[in-house]
Biopython code that builds the backbone (N, CA, C, O; Angstrom):
import numpy as np
from Bio.PDB.StructureBuilder import StructureBuilder

atoms = [
    (1, "MET", "N", (81.524, -125.725, 91.441)),
    (1, "MET", "CA", (80.782, -124.558, 90.985)),
    (1, "MET", "C", (79.402, -125.009, 90.509)),
    (1, "MET", "O", (79.280, -125.978, 89.760)),
    (2, "ARG", "N", (78.385, -124.310, 90.943)),
    (2, "ARG", "CA", (77.025, -124.625, 90.508)),
    (2, "ARG", "C", (76.878, -124.390, 89.018)),
    (2, "ARG", "O", (77.544, -123.531, 88.441)),
    (3, "ALA", "N", (75.999, -125.162, 88.406)),
    (3, "ALA", "CA", (75.781, -125.071, 86.960)),
    (3, "ALA", "C", (75.362, -123.662, 86.554)),
    (3, "ALA", "O", (75.820, -123.149, 85.533)),
    (4, "GLU", "N", (74.501, -123.038, 87.342)),
    (4, "GLU", "CA", (74.027, -121.692, 87.013)),
    (4, "GLU", "C", (75.187, -120.693, 87.009)),
    (4, "GLU", "O", (75.283, -119.850, 86.117)),
    (5, "SER", "N", (76.053, -120.790, 87.998)),
    (5, "SER", "CA", (77.213, -119.911, 88.090)),
    (5, "SER", "C", (78.190, -120.183, 86.945)),
    (5, "SER", "O", (78.767, -119.258, 86.374)),
    (6, "ARG", "N", (78.364, -121.453, 86.622)),
    (6, "ARG", "CA", (79.247, -121.832, 85.515)),
    (6, "ARG", "C", (78.711, -121.278, 84.190)),
    (6, "ARG", "O", (79.467, -120.715, 83.398)),
    (7, "ASP", "N", (77.417, -121.438, 83.956)),
    (7, "ASP", "CA", (76.813, -120.900, 82.734)),
    (7, "ASP", "C", (76.990, -119.388, 82.664)),
    (7, "ASP", "O", (77.275, -118.838, 81.601)),
    (8, "ARG", "N", (76.821, -118.726, 83.792)),
    (8, "ARG", "CA", (76.980, -117.266, 83.823)),
    (8, "ARG", "C", (78.408, -116.871, 83.451)),
    (8, "ARG", "O", (78.614, -115.938, 82.674)),
    (9, "ASP", "N", (79.381, -117.571, 83.997)),
    (9, "ASP", "CA", (80.785, -117.293, 83.661)),
    (9, "ASP", "C", (81.056, -117.517, 82.175)),
    (9, "ASP", "O", (81.782, -116.744, 81.550)),
    (10, "ILE", "N", (80.481, -118.562, 81.619)),
    (10, "ILE", "CA", (80.662, -118.849, 80.192)),
    (10, "ILE", "C", (80.043, -117.745, 79.346)),
    (10, "ILE", "O", (80.636, -117.306, 78.360)),
    (11, "ILE", "N", (78.861, -117.300, 79.726)),
    (11, "ILE", "CA", (78.207, -116.203, 78.996)),
    (11, "ILE", "C", (79.058, -114.938, 79.067)),
    (11, "ILE", "O", (79.148, -114.204, 78.083)),
    (12, "ALA", "N", (79.678, -114.672, 80.205)),
    (12, "ALA", "CA", (80.574, -113.507, 80.323)),
    (12, "ALA", "C", (81.759, -113.634, 79.373)),
    (12, "ALA", "O", (82.174, -112.645, 78.769)),
    (13, "HIS", "N", (82.307, -114.835, 79.235)),
    (13, "HIS", "CA", (83.417, -115.063, 78.304)),
    (13, "HIS", "C", (82.954, -114.900, 76.858)),
    (13, "HIS", "O", (83.664, -114.317, 76.038)),
    (14, "ILE", "N", (81.780, -115.407, 76.550)),
    (14, "ILE", "CA", (81.242, -115.256, 75.191)),
    (14, "ILE", "C", (81.085, -113.769, 74.873)),
    (14, "ILE", "O", (81.424, -113.321, 73.778)),
    (15, "LEU", "N", (80.574, -113.019, 75.829)),
    (15, "LEU", "CA", (80.414, -111.576, 75.634)),
    (15, "LEU", "C", (81.759, -110.927, 75.320)),
    (15, "LEU", "O", (81.840, -110.081, 74.429)),
    (16, "ARG", "N", (82.812, -111.309, 76.035)),
    (16, "ARG", "CA", (84.132, -110.720, 75.783)),
    (16, "ARG", "C", (84.606, -111.000, 74.358)),
    (16, "ARG", "O", (85.175, -110.121, 73.711)),
    (17, "TYR", "N", (84.374, -112.220, 73.865)),
    (17, "TYR", "CA", (84.780, -112.528, 72.485)),
    (17, "TYR", "C", (83.938, -111.763, 71.470)),
    (17, "TYR", "O", (84.453, -111.344, 70.433)),
    (18, "CYS", "N", (82.656, -111.578, 71.753)),
    (18, "CYS", "CA", (81.820, -110.747, 70.868)),
    (18, "CYS", "C", (82.362, -109.318, 70.828)),
    (18, "CYS", "O", (82.425, -108.696, 69.767)),
    (19, "GLU", "N", (82.746, -108.812, 71.984)),
    (19, "GLU", "CA", (83.297, -107.461, 72.057)),
    (19, "GLU", "C", (84.632, -107.371, 71.311)),
    (19, "GLU", "O", (84.929, -106.352, 70.688)),
    (20, "GLU", "N", (85.431, -108.433, 71.375)),
    (20, "GLU", "CA", (86.705, -108.436, 70.648)),
    (20, "GLU", "C", (86.484, -108.384, 69.137)),
    (20, "GLU", "O", (87.269, -107.771, 68.415)),
    (21, "ILE", "N", (85.423, -109.024, 68.663)),
    (21, "ILE", "CA", (85.084, -108.901, 67.238)),
    (21, "ILE", "C", (84.763, -107.443, 66.929)),
    (21, "ILE", "O", (85.157, -106.926, 65.884)),
    (22, "GLY", "N", (84.053, -106.784, 67.831)),
    (22, "GLY", "CA", (83.764, -105.363, 67.661)),
    (22, "GLY", "C", (85.032, -104.520, 67.618)),
    (22, "GLY", "O", (85.125, -103.573, 66.836)),
    (23, "VAL", "N", (86.002, -104.859, 68.451)),
    (23, "VAL", "CA", (87.281, -104.139, 68.442)),
    (23, "VAL", "C", (87.996, -104.356, 67.111)),
    (23, "VAL", "O", (88.564, -103.418, 66.551)),
    (24, "ALA", "N", (87.972, -105.579, 66.608)),
    (24, "ALA", "CA", (88.595, -105.853, 65.304)),
    (24, "ALA", "C", (87.923, -105.010, 64.224)),
    (24, "ALA", "O", (88.597, -104.452, 63.358)),
    (25, "HIS", "N", (86.595, -104.918, 64.275)),
    (25, "HIS", "CA", (85.882, -104.076, 63.309)),
    (25, "HIS", "C", (86.342, -102.619, 63.421)),
    (25, "HIS", "O", (86.569, -101.955, 62.410)),
    (26, "GLU", "N", (86.477, -102.131, 64.652)),
    (26, "GLU", "CA", (86.940, -100.755, 64.841)),
    (26, "GLU", "C", (88.354, -100.572, 64.292)),
    (26, "GLU", "O", (88.639, -99.597, 63.596)),
    (27, "ASP", "N", (89.228, -101.514, 64.613)),
    (27, "ASP", "CA", (90.629, -101.412, 64.190)),
    (27, "ASP", "C", (90.784, -101.435, 62.667)),
    (27, "ASP", "O", (91.683, -100.800, 62.115)),
    (28, "PHE", "N", (89.900, -102.173, 62.001)),
    (28, "PHE", "CA", (90.016, -102.328, 60.555)),
    (28, "PHE", "C", (88.963, -101.529, 59.783)),
    (28, "PHE", "O", (88.833, -101.682, 58.568)),
    (29, "GLY", "N", (88.216, -100.682, 60.483)),
    (29, "GLY", "CA", (87.256, -99.819, 59.816)),
    (29, "GLY", "C", (85.966, -100.511, 59.414)),
    (29, "GLY", "O", (85.199, -99.962, 58.623)),
    (30, "CYS", "N", (85.709, -101.688, 59.932)),
    (30, "CYS", "CA", (84.499, -102.455, 59.623)),
    (30, "CYS", "C", (84.218, -102.454, 58.120)),
    (30, "CYS", "O", (83.101, -102.194, 57.673)),
    (31, "SER", "N", (85.252, -102.749, 57.376)),
    (31, "SER", "CA", (85.176, -102.750, 55.926)),
    (31, "SER", "C", (85.194, -104.176, 55.395)),
    (31, "SER", "O", (86.133, -104.933, 55.643)),
    (32, "LYS", "N", (84.152, -104.530, 54.668)),
    (32, "LYS", "CA", (84.093, -105.868, 54.079)),
    (32, "LYS", "C", (85.265, -106.093, 53.138)),
    (32, "LYS", "O", (85.859, -107.171, 53.129)),
    (33, "GLU", "N", (85.598, -105.092, 52.354)),
    (33, "GLU", "CA", (86.714, -105.220, 51.414)),
    (33, "GLU", "C", (88.024, -105.477, 52.167)),
    (33, "GLU", "O", (88.836, -106.311, 51.766)),
    (34, "ARG", "N", (88.203, -104.752, 53.248)),
    (34, "ARG", "CA", (89.414, -104.950, 54.056)),
    (34, "ARG", "C", (89.410, -106.334, 54.696)),
    (34, "ARG", "O", (90.455, -106.978, 54.778)),
    (35, "PHE", "N", (88.253, -106.795, 55.148)),
    (35, "PHE", "CA", (88.140, -108.131, 55.731)),
    (35, "PHE", "C", (88.545, -109.182, 54.699)),
    (35, "PHE", "O", (89.326, -110.084, 55.003)),
    (36, "ILE", "N", (88.021, -109.069, 53.497)),
    (36, "ILE", "CA", (88.306, -110.042, 52.441)),
    (36, "ILE", "C", (89.799, -110.060, 52.104)),
    (36, "ILE", "O", (90.352, -111.112, 51.784)),
    (37, "SER", "N", (90.447, -108.900, 52.176)),
    (37, "SER", "CA", (91.851, -108.825, 51.764)),
    (37, "SER", "C", (92.861, -108.983, 52.901)),
    (37, "SER", "O", (94.049, -109.175, 52.641)),
    (38, "SER", "N", (92.416, -108.907, 54.143)),
    (38, "SER", "CA", (93.349, -108.928, 55.274)),
    (38, "SER", "C", (93.247, -110.224, 56.070)),
    (38, "SER", "O", (92.246, -110.473, 56.742)),
    (39, "THR", "N", (94.269, -111.032, 55.993)),
    (39, "THR", "CA", (94.268, -112.264, 56.794)),
    (39, "THR", "C", (94.346, -111.942, 58.283)),
    (39, "THR", "O", (93.864, -112.725, 59.102)),
    (40, "THR", "N", (94.934, -110.823, 58.646)),
    (40, "THR", "CA", (94.997, -110.437, 60.063)),
    (40, "THR", "C", (93.593, -110.169, 60.595)),
    (40, "THR", "O", (93.244, -110.619, 61.687)),
    (41, "TYR", "N", (92.796, -109.444, 59.832)),
    (41, "TYR", "CA", (91.405, -109.161, 60.202)),
    (41, "TYR", "C", (90.619, -110.479, 60.252)),
    (41, "TYR", "O", (89.882, -110.728, 61.207)),
    (42, "GLN", "N", (90.775, -111.299, 59.247)),
    (42, "GLN", "CA", (90.101, -112.602, 59.212)),
    (42, "GLN", "C", (90.475, -113.451, 60.427)),
    (42, "GLN", "O", (89.610, -114.048, 61.067)),
    (43, "ASN", "N", (91.764, -113.498, 60.736)),
    (43, "ASN", "CA", (92.227, -114.308, 61.860)),
    (43, "ASN", "C", (91.645, -113.812, 63.182)),
    (43, "ASN", "O", (91.239, -114.610, 64.027)),
    (44, "ALA", "N", (91.609, -112.501, 63.354)),
    (44, "ALA", "CA", (91.062, -111.937, 64.590)),
    (44, "ALA", "C", (89.607, -112.344, 64.778)),
    (44, "ALA", "O", (89.205, -112.775, 65.858)),
    (45, "VAL", "N", (88.829, -112.201, 63.719)),
    (45, "VAL", "CA", (87.404, -112.534, 63.790)),
    (45, "VAL", "C", (87.204, -114.040, 63.937)),
    (45, "VAL", "O", (86.422, -114.488, 64.776)),
    (46, "CYS", "N", (87.903, -114.806, 63.131)),
    (46, "CYS", "CA", (87.718, -116.261, 63.158)),
    (46, "CYS", "C", (88.129, -116.875, 64.490)),
    (46, "CYS", "O", (87.489, -117.817, 64.958)),
    (47, "MET", "N", (89.193, -116.353, 65.110)),
    (47, "MET", "CA", (89.596, -116.880, 66.417)),
    (47, "MET", "C", (88.498, -116.640, 67.451)),
    (47, "MET", "O", (88.222, -117.506, 68.281)),
    (48, "CYS", "N", (87.883, -115.485, 67.399)),
    (48, "CYS", "CA", (86.793, -115.197, 68.337)),
    (48, "CYS", "C", (85.592, -116.102, 68.074)),
    (48, "CYS", "O", (84.974, -116.604, 69.013)),
    (49, "ILE", "N", (85.263, -116.310, 66.808)),
    (49, "ILE", "CA", (84.148, -117.203, 66.463)),
    (49, "ILE", "C", (84.444, -118.618, 66.959)),
    (49, "ILE", "O", (83.560, -119.290, 67.491)),
    (50, "LEU", "N", (85.672, -119.062, 66.786)),
    (50, "LEU", "CA", (86.075, -120.382, 67.289)),
    (50, "LEU", "C", (85.872, -120.473, 68.794)),
    (50, "LEU", "O", (85.300, -121.443, 69.291)),
    (51, "GLN", "N", (86.335, -119.474, 69.508)),
    (51, "GLN", "CA", (86.235, -119.486, 70.967)),
    (51, "GLN", "C", (84.780, -119.431, 71.434)),
    (51, "GLN", "O", (84.403, -120.114, 72.386)),
    (52, "ILE", "N", (83.973, -118.624, 70.767)),
    (52, "ILE", "CA", (82.548, -118.556, 71.115)),
    (52, "ILE", "C", (81.913, -119.938, 70.956)),
    (52, "ILE", "O", (81.167, -120.384, 71.828)),
    (53, "GLY", "N", (82.207, -120.613, 69.845)),
    (53, "GLY", "CA", (81.664, -121.950, 69.616)),
    (53, "GLY", "C", (82.124, -122.957, 70.646)),
    (53, "GLY", "O", (81.352, -123.817, 71.070)),
    (54, "GLU", "N", (83.376, -122.855, 71.051)),
    (54, "GLU", "CA", (83.886, -123.745, 72.106)),
    (54, "GLU", "C", (83.146, -123.504, 73.416)),
    (54, "GLU", "O", (82.764, -124.443, 74.114)),
    (55, "LEU", "N", (82.953, -122.241, 73.731)),
    (55, "LEU", "CA", (82.269, -121.898, 74.980)),
    (55, "LEU", "C", (80.807, -122.338, 74.964)),
    (55, "LEU", "O", (80.293, -122.819, 75.974)),
    (56, "VAL", "N", (80.149, -122.177, 73.844)),
    (56, "VAL", "CA", (78.751, -122.614, 73.731)),
    (56, "VAL", "C", (78.645, -124.104, 74.040)),
    (56, "VAL", "O", (77.685, -124.549, 74.669)),
    (57, "ASN", "N", (79.615, -124.852, 73.603)),
    (57, "ASN", "CA", (79.609, -126.297, 73.849)),
    (57, "ASN", "C", (79.710, -126.635, 75.337)),
    (57, "ASN", "O", (79.348, -127.737, 75.749)),
    (58, "ARG", "N", (80.195, -125.701, 76.134)),
    (58, "ARG", "CA", (80.354, -125.931, 77.575)),
    (58, "ARG", "C", (79.133, -125.513, 78.395)),
    (58, "ARG", "O", (79.034, -125.834, 79.579)),
    (59, "LEU", "N", (78.208, -124.798, 77.760)),
    (59, "LEU", "CA", (76.975, -124.429, 78.457)),
    (59, "LEU", "C", (76.158, -125.681, 78.747)),
    (59, "LEU", "O", (76.182, -126.643, 77.979)),
    (60, "THR", "N", (75.441, -125.661, 79.850)),
    (60, "THR", "CA", (74.591, -126.804, 80.164)),
    (60, "THR", "C", (73.432, -126.887, 79.174)),
    (60, "THR", "O", (72.989, -125.876, 78.630)),
    (61, "GLU", "N", (72.957, -128.091, 78.954)),
    (61, "GLU", "CA", (71.792, -128.275, 78.080)),
    (61, "GLU", "C", (70.584, -127.544, 78.643)),
    (61, "GLU", "O", (69.773, -127.011, 77.885)),
    (62, "GLU", "N", (70.457, -127.515, 79.956)),
    (62, "GLU", "CA", (69.343, -126.815, 80.593)),
    (62, "GLU", "C", (69.363, -125.332, 80.229)),
    (62, "GLU", "O", (68.327, -124.741, 79.924)),
    (63, "PHE", "N", (70.545, -124.747, 80.264)),
    (63, "PHE", "CA", (70.657, -123.333, 79.922)),
    (63, "PHE", "C", (70.270, -123.107, 78.471)),
    (63, "PHE", "O", (69.461, -122.230, 78.169)),
    (64, "LYS", "N", (70.845, -123.893, 77.578)),
    (64, "LYS", "CA", (70.547, -123.722, 76.153)),
    (64, "LYS", "C", (69.064, -123.944, 75.873)),
    (64, "LYS", "O", (68.462, -123.215, 75.084)),
    (65, "ASN", "N", (68.486, -124.937, 76.510)),
    (65, "ASN", "CA", (67.060, -125.210, 76.306)),
    (65, "ASN", "C", (66.180, -124.099, 76.855)),
    (65, "ASN", "O", (65.081, -123.869, 76.350)),
    (66, "SER", "N", (66.652, -123.412, 77.879)),
    (66, "SER", "CA", (65.852, -122.331, 78.464)),
    (66, "SER", "C", (66.001, -121.017, 77.689)),
    (66, "SER", "O", (65.329, -120.032, 77.995)),
    (67, "HIS", "N", (66.883, -121.007, 76.688)),
    (67, "HIS", "CA", (67.075, -119.815, 75.853)),
    (67, "HIS", "C", (67.087, -120.219, 74.378)),
    (67, "HIS", "O", (68.102, -120.091, 73.693)),
    (68, "PRO", "N", (65.931, -120.713, 73.903)),
    (68, "PRO", "CA", (65.864, -121.203, 72.520)),
    (68, "PRO", "C", (65.927, -120.091, 71.472)),
    (68, "PRO", "O", (66.054, -120.372, 70.280)),
    (69, "GLU", "N", (65.842, -118.843, 71.902)),
    (69, "GLU", "CA", (65.924, -117.736, 70.949)),
    (69, "GLU", "C", (67.330, -117.589, 70.359)),
    (69, "GLU", "O", (67.516, -116.919, 69.343)),
    (70, "ILE", "N", (68.295, -118.206, 70.988)),
    (70, "ILE", "CA", (69.669, -118.181, 70.479)),
    (70, "ILE", "C", (69.934, -119.502, 69.764)),
    (70, "ILE", "O", (69.693, -120.570, 70.327)),
    (71, "PRO", "N", (70.422, -119.440, 68.539)),
    (71, "PRO", "CA", (70.661, -120.680, 67.768)),
    (71, "PRO", "C", (71.980, -121.355, 68.176)),
    (71, "PRO", "O", (72.959, -121.337, 67.430)),
    (72, "TRP", "N", (71.982, -121.947, 69.370)),
    (72, "TRP", "CA", (73.196, -122.544, 69.933)),
    (72, "TRP", "C", (73.826, -123.543, 68.971)),
    (72, "TRP", "O", (75.045, -123.564, 68.801)),
    (73, "HIS", "N", (73.002, -124.362, 68.348)),
    (73, "HIS", "CA", (73.510, -125.387, 67.430)),
    (73, "HIS", "C", (74.213, -124.742, 66.232)),
    (73, "HIS", "O", (75.245, -125.231, 65.773)),
    (74, "LYS", "N", (73.650, -123.652, 65.735)),
    (74, "LYS", "CA", (74.258, -122.953, 64.594)),
    (74, "LYS", "C", (75.574, -122.278, 64.992)),
    (74, "LYS", "O", (76.514, -122.221, 64.198)),
    (75, "ILE", "N", (75.634, -121.774, 66.209)),
    (75, "ILE", "CA", (76.877, -121.157, 66.693)),
    (75, "ILE", "C", (77.973, -122.210, 66.760)),
    (75, "ILE", "O", (79.104, -121.973, 66.336)),
    (76, "ARG", "N", (77.630, -123.358, 67.289)),
    (76, "ARG", "CA", (78.606, -124.451, 67.343)),
    (76, "ARG", "C", (78.976, -124.900, 65.925)),
    (76, "ARG", "O", (80.133, -125.220, 65.654)),
    (77, "GLY", "N", (78.004, -124.922, 65.037)),
    (77, "GLY", "CA", (78.265, -125.284, 63.650)),
    (77, "GLY", "C", (79.192, -124.297, 62.973)),
    (77, "GLY", "O", (80.029, -124.687, 62.158)),
    (78, "MET", "N", (79.054, -123.025, 63.299)),
    (78, "MET", "CA", (79.947, -122.013, 62.729)),
    (78, "MET", "C", (81.356, -122.228, 63.241)),
    (78, "MET", "O", (82.318, -122.054, 62.492)),
    (79, "ARG", "N", (81.495, -122.598, 64.489)),
    (79, "ARG", "CA", (82.811, -122.918, 65.045)),
    (79, "ARG", "C", (83.438, -124.055, 64.253)),
    (79, "ARG", "O", (84.611, -123.990, 63.885)),
    (80, "ASN", "N", (82.666, -125.087, 63.994)),
    (80, "ASN", "CA", (83.177, -126.236, 63.240)),
    (80, "ASN", "C", (83.548, -125.847, 61.814)),
    (80, "ASN", "O", (84.549, -126.316, 61.271)),
    (81, "PHE", "N", (82.737, -124.994, 61.220)),
    (81, "PHE", "CA", (83.003, -124.503, 59.869)),
    (81, "PHE", "C", (84.347, -123.774, 59.827)),
    (81, "PHE", "O", (85.167, -124.019, 58.942)),
    (82, "VAL", "N", (84.564, -122.882, 60.785)),
    (82, "VAL", "CA", (85.815, -122.122, 60.831)),
    (82, "VAL", "C", (86.991, -123.050, 61.127)),
    (82, "VAL", "O", (88.051, -122.928, 60.512)),
    (83, "ALA", "N", (86.808, -123.963, 62.055)),
    (83, "ALA", "CA", (87.909, -124.844, 62.455)),
    (83, "ALA", "C", (88.303, -125.829, 61.365)),
    (83, "ALA", "O", (89.489, -126.078, 61.148)),
    (84, "HIS", "N", (87.322, -126.383, 60.686)),
    (84, "HIS", "CA", (87.608, -127.474, 59.759)),
    (84, "HIS", "C", (87.719, -127.046, 58.302)),
    (84, "HIS", "O", (88.244, -127.790, 57.474)),
    (85, "GLU", "N", (87.232, -125.864, 57.988)),
    (85, "GLU", "CA", (87.260, -125.385, 56.605)),
    (85, "GLU", "C", (88.134, -124.149, 56.459)),
    (85, "GLU", "O", (88.006, -123.405, 55.486)),
    (86, "TYR", "N", (89.020, -123.928, 57.419)),
    (86, "TYR", "CA", (89.732, -122.656, 57.465)),
    (86, "TYR", "C", (90.446, -122.315, 56.157)),
    (86, "TYR", "O", (90.406, -121.166, 55.717)),
    (87, "GLY", "N", (91.078, -123.268, 55.549)),
    (87, "GLY", "CA", (91.800, -123.000, 54.315)),
    (87, "GLY", "C", (90.906, -122.646, 53.140)),
    (87, "GLY", "O", (91.367, -122.067, 52.157)),
    (88, "SER", "N", (89.637, -122.991, 53.238)),
    (88, "SER", "CA", (88.717, -122.717, 52.125)),
    (88, "SER", "C", (87.425, -122.065, 52.623)),
    (88, "SER", "O", (86.342, -122.335, 52.103)),
    (89, "LEU", "N", (87.551, -121.210, 53.627)),
    (89, "LEU", "CA", (86.390, -120.535, 54.199)),
    (89, "LEU", "C", (85.677, -119.669, 53.168)),
    (89, "LEU", "O", (86.306, -119.039, 52.319)),
    (90, "ASP", "N", (84.376, -119.654, 53.260)),
    (90, "ASP", "CA", (83.579, -118.699, 52.494)),
    (90, "ASP", "C", (83.572, -117.413, 53.312)),
    (90, "ASP", "O", (82.811, -117.277, 54.270)),
    (91, "LEU", "N", (84.420, -116.482, 52.928)),
    (91, "LEU", "CA", (84.570, -115.253, 53.702)),
    (91, "LEU", "C", (83.306, -114.411, 53.720)),
    (91, "LEU", "O", (83.106, -113.614, 54.636)),
    (92, "GLU", "N", (82.447, -114.577, 52.717)),
    (92, "GLU", "CA", (81.160, -113.869, 52.712)),
    (92, "GLU", "C", (80.305, -114.322, 53.900)),
    (92, "GLU", "O", (79.659, -113.505, 54.556)),
    (93, "VAL", "N", (80.310, -115.616, 54.164)),
    (93, "VAL", "CA", (79.545, -116.162, 55.292)),
    (93, "VAL", "C", (80.125, -115.664, 56.608)),
    (93, "VAL", "O", (79.387, -115.220, 57.487)),
    (94, "VAL", "N", (81.436, -115.736, 56.744)),
    (94, "VAL", "CA", (82.081, -115.283, 57.978)),
    (94, "VAL", "C", (81.801, -113.798, 58.201)),
    (94, "VAL", "O", (81.503, -113.382, 59.321)),
    (95, "TRP", "N", (81.898, -113.005, 57.144)),
    (95, "TRP", "CA", (81.615, -111.571, 57.259)),
    (95, "TRP", "C", (80.183, -111.340, 57.731)),
    (95, "TRP", "O", (79.947, -110.549, 58.645)),
    (96, "TYR", "N", (79.237, -112.023, 57.116)),
    (96, "TYR", "CA", (77.834, -111.863, 57.493)),
    (96, "TYR", "C", (77.639, -112.167, 58.983)),
    (96, "TYR", "O", (76.997, -111.404, 59.704)),
    (97, "VAL", "N", (78.199, -113.281, 59.424)),
    (97, "VAL", "CA", (78.082, -113.665, 60.834)),
    (97, "VAL", "C", (78.714, -112.599, 61.725)),
    (97, "VAL", "O", (78.142, -112.212, 62.744)),
    (98, "ALA", "N", (79.892, -112.129, 61.335)),
    (98, "ALA", "CA", (80.636, -111.171, 62.156)),
    (98, "ALA", "C", (79.940, -109.825, 62.298)),
    (98, "ALA", "O", (80.079, -109.170, 63.331)),
    (99, "VAL", "N", (79.200, -109.404, 61.293)),
    (99, "VAL", "CA", (78.553, -108.089, 61.373)),
    (99, "VAL", "C", (77.069, -108.162, 61.714)),
    (99, "VAL", "O", (76.461, -107.139, 62.028)),
    (100, "ASN", "N", (76.485, -109.333, 61.658)),
    (100, "ASN", "CA", (75.055, -109.456, 61.954)),
    (100, "ASN", "C", (74.786, -110.354, 63.158)),
    (100, "ASN", "O", (74.297, -109.885, 64.186)),
    (101, "SER", "N", (75.094, -111.604, 63.038)),
    (101, "SER", "CA", (74.739, -112.579, 64.070)),
    (101, "SER", "C", (75.445, -112.340, 65.400)),
    (101, "SER", "O", (74.852, -112.542, 66.460)),
    (102, "VAL", "N", (76.686, -111.918, 65.356)),
    (102, "VAL", "CA", (77.431, -111.690, 66.595)),
    (102, "VAL", "C", (76.748, -110.614, 67.437)),
    (102, "VAL", "O", (76.749, -110.696, 68.665)),
    (103, "ASN", "N", (76.172, -109.617, 66.794)),
    (103, "ASN", "CA", (75.471, -108.562, 67.537)),
    (103, "ASN", "C", (74.307, -109.120, 68.345)),
    (103, "ASN", "O", (74.070, -108.688, 69.473)),
    (104, "ASP", "N", (73.581, -110.075, 67.774)),
    (104, "ASP", "CA", (72.461, -110.685, 68.488)),
    (104, "ASP", "C", (72.953, -111.457, 69.715)),
    (104, "ASP", "O", (72.361, -111.370, 70.791)),
    (105, "VAL", "N", (74.027, -112.204, 69.543)),
    (105, "VAL", "CA", (74.586, -112.969, 70.660)),
    (105, "VAL", "C", (75.108, -112.011, 71.728)),
    (105, "VAL", "O", (74.903, -112.232, 72.922)),
    (106, "GLN", "N", (75.775, -110.959, 71.299)),
    (106, "GLN", "CA", (76.309, -109.969, 72.230)),
    (106, "GLN", "C", (75.181, -109.321, 73.035)),
    (106, "GLN", "O", (75.290, -109.177, 74.252)),
    (107, "SER", "N", (74.115, -108.937, 72.367)),
    (107, "SER", "CA", (72.968, -108.332, 73.064)),
    (107, "SER", "C", (72.357, -109.302, 74.066)),
    (107, "SER", "O", (72.032, -108.919, 75.190)),
    (108, "PHE", "N", (72.200, -110.564, 73.656)),
    (108, "PHE", "CA", (71.669, -111.575, 74.565)),
    (108, "PHE", "C", (72.547, -111.689, 75.804)),
    (108, "PHE", "O", (72.049, -111.678, 76.929)),
    (109, "CYS", "N", (73.856, -111.798, 75.594)),
    (109, "CYS", "CA", (74.782, -111.977, 76.720)),
    (109, "CYS", "C", (74.713, -110.799, 77.680)),
    (109, "CYS", "O", (74.662, -110.986, 78.896)),
    (110, "ARG", "N", (74.712, -109.593, 77.140)),
    (110, "ARG", "CA", (74.625, -108.403, 78.000)),
    (110, "ARG", "C", (73.343, -108.409, 78.826)),
    (110, "ARG", "O", (73.360, -108.164, 80.033)),
    (111, "GLN", "N", (72.233, -108.693, 78.153)),
    (111, "GLN", "CA", (70.945, -108.693, 78.847)),
    (111, "GLN", "C", (70.894, -109.802, 79.894)),
    (111, "GLN", "O", (70.425, -109.580, 81.010)),
    (112, "TYR", "N", (71.369, -110.982, 79.546)),
    (112, "TYR", "CA", (71.382, -112.095, 80.497)),
    (112, "TYR", "C", (72.213, -111.747, 81.736)),
    (112, "TYR", "O", (71.783, -111.987, 82.865)),
    (113, "LEU", "N", (73.387, -111.187, 81.522)),
    (113, "LEU", "CA", (74.256, -110.857, 82.661)),
    (113, "LEU", "C", (73.643, -109.766, 83.515)),
    (113, "LEU", "O", (73.770, -109.799, 84.739)),
    (114, "THR", "N", (72.981, -108.800, 82.898)),
    (114, "THR", "CA", (72.296, -107.752, 83.649)),
    (114, "THR", "C", (71.143, -108.338, 84.472)),
    (114, "THR", "O", (70.989, -108.047, 85.658)),
    (115, "ASP", "N", (70.343, -109.169, 83.809)),
    (115, "ASP", "CA", (69.181, -109.770, 84.490)),
    (115, "ASP", "C", (69.608, -110.707, 85.610)),
    (115, "ASP", "O", (68.930, -110.781, 86.635)),
    (116, "SER", "N", (70.701, -111.417, 85.444)),
    (116, "SER", "CA", (71.114, -112.401, 86.447)),
    (116, "SER", "C", (71.753, -111.739, 87.676)),
    (116, "SER", "O", (71.947, -112.398, 88.697)),
    (117, "GLN", "N", (72.079, -110.455, 87.587)),
    (117, "GLN", "CA", (72.629, -109.737, 88.740)),
    (117, "GLN", "C", (71.536, -109.200, 89.647)),
    (117, "GLN", "O", (71.794, -108.843, 90.797)),
    (118, "GLN", "N", (70.321, -109.143, 89.133)),
    (118, "GLN", "CA", (69.207, -108.565, 89.904)),
    (118, "GLN", "C", (68.612, -109.569, 90.851)),
    (118, "GLN", "O", (67.668, -109.251, 91.574)),
]
sb = StructureBuilder()
sb.init_structure("model")
sb.init_model(0)
sb.init_chain("A")
sb.init_seg("    ")
for serial, (resi, resn, name, xyz) in enumerate(atoms, 1):
    if name == "N":
        sb.init_residue(resn, " ", resi, " ")
    sb.init_atom(name, np.array(xyz, "f"), 0.0, 1.0, " ", f" {name:<3s}", serial, name[0])
structure = sb.get_structure()
C-alpha cells in the first residue's frame, strides 16, 4: 500500500474514533459532572483517545510534517498520559481534550478526507 493511501486510511480511522467520542457525549448528555462520576463514560472516551494516539504514531513523518497545524506530538502524548497514568488521570484534562481538542482533530480529518477525494 502506498504511503499516501495508508495515511488516508489512518485518518479515516482517527475520524471514526473522534466520532465515537461524540457518540459517548450524546449517550451521557455531554455532562462534565457525569463524566467525572461515570467510569463507563471515562472508559469510552479514554479508549478512543488511546486509539487515536496509536493511529497518529502510524502516520508517516511526511504526512505529519505536511500538516503542522495539528499537534501530532501532543496527541501522542495524550495517548501516553491515558495509557500510563490511567489510575491517576486528571479527569479535568481528559474532559477538556474530549470536548475541545477532539473537535479540531475531527474537523481536520473530515476536511482532509474530502479534499483527498477530489
